[in-house]
N, C-alpha and C positions, 0 to 999 in steps of 0.2 A: 545029259542034255540040260540045257539050262532052260529054265522056264521063265517066261516073261512075267514081269511083275504084273500083278493084277491092278487094273486101274481102280483107284480109290474114288469112290463116288464123292464128289464134293457136295457138301450140303448147300443147298440154295440159300442165299441170304434171305433172312426173314424180312418180308416187306411189311412195314408198319404204316398204317395210314397216317397222314399228316396230323389229323385230329388227335390220335392217340399219343403221338410223339410230343405234341405240344401239351397235351393234358398231363403226361407223366412229368414233364419238366416244369410245368407251371407252378406248382407249389414252391419249388426251390427259387425260381425267379421272382415270384411275388414276395417271398421272405426277404431276399436280398434287396429288392426294390423298396420294400417297406423300411428296411434298416437304413438305406441310403437317404431316402426322403426324410425320415425321422431325424437322422443325424444332421442333415442340411438345415432342417427347420430349427433344431436346437442351436446350431451355430449361428444362423441368421438372427434368431431371437436374442441370443446372448450379445451379439455385436450391436443389435439395435438398442437393447437396454443400456449397454455401456455408453453408446453415443448419446442417448437421451439424458442420462445422468451427468455426463461430462459437459454437455451443452445446454443444460437446463438454465433458463433465465430466471431472474428474480420475479416473483409475482408482482403484478402492478399494484402499487400502493405500498409495497415493502421495498425500501431502498436497499441496494446492494451494499453490503458492509465493505468499507474500505479502511484499511489500517491507516491511522493517522501518521503523518510524517513526524519524525523526532524533532524536538524543539531545537532551535538554533539560538545561541546566546552571544552577546558582545559584552565583555567586561571592560568597563572604563576605569582609568586610574582614579584614585581618590581625589576628592575636591576639598580644599580648605578655604573658607571665605569668612570675611567679617560680616556679621548680621546687622541689620538695622536695629538700633536699640536706644532707649531713652535713659537707661540706667547704667551706662558704661559700656565697655568693650565686651562683645559677645562673639564667639566663633562657632562655626559649624564645620565639622569634618564629616564628610559623607562619602561612601563608596556604594556603587550600585551596578547592576547588570541589566542590559536591555535584552528582551526576547524579541527576535525578529522573524520574518517569514521564511527567509532562505539564506543560503550562503552568499548569494549575489548581494543581498542587503548588507551582510557583514562586510564584504569587500568595499561596497560603496561608503559605508559609515567610516571604515578605516581610512579610506582615501580622503574624506572630508573631516577627519577627526579634529583638526584645529578649529574649524568653523563650529562644529558641534560643541566642543569644550567651551568656546567663547560664549555661545548662546546660553549654555547651562551655568557658567560662572555668573553671568549677568542676572539670570533668574534667581540663583541661590543667594546672591548678595542683596537682592531686593526683599528678602524675607525677614521677618522678625522672629526672635527666639520664642516669644509667647505663642506665635502662630504654629510653630513646628513642634511644640512640646506635647501636643495631644495626638491621639491616634487619628482623629479626623484631619488634623493639620498635615500629618505625614501622608495620608491618602491623597489629600489635595495636592501635595507636593509631587507625588507620583504621577498624578494626572497632568500637572504642569510640565514635568520633565518629559512625559510621553508626547505632549503637544509640541514642545520645542524640537524633540527628536524627529517628529513626523514632518516638520516643515521642509519643503524642497530646498536642496542645496544650491540650485541654479534658478535664475528667474524663469518663470513659466515651466519649471521642471516638475517631475512627478514626485509626489510625497513618498517618504519612506514608509515601509510597512512594519511599524513597531507595535507589538502586541501587548507588552507588559514591561513594567519597571520593577525590579526587585532590589531592595536595599540589602547590602551585605555588611555595612557598617554605618552607624549614625550616632554622632557625638555632638552635643551642644555644651559649650563651656562659657 
């Protein structure tokens, strides 16, 4: 005869009050929550610091440093002229370079080179050898050349932006 299996008594599920279940899980949840909030705060702090340093403006009173533009030069062909003289024939052979503000100025000067050379030949031919033989005379000649180079090429035109004149050759005979 076969015996019927004995019914196994099932254990009743343990009923845990809601407060105990929350209390048991609370330390794990608080730890994870603390780590998440801490990580987010670090991330936001790092991003905020990076933004601050990248967008930091110069202090008032301290000008922002700007790298100067490289110089732009125009080299003129050498000039040979007769100088004004009381004691016979004297010649000046001079070569120089103009420092200008931009490439646009270079292009404009090259376009009007015959006019500029004519002005400079007239200026150089009006000088005396005794005036040009001193350092002071050469500096005065640089100023005169710069003044002629700055004159507008067209009536009521804009003057050229010539910053300096540099002698590359200077011979008086």
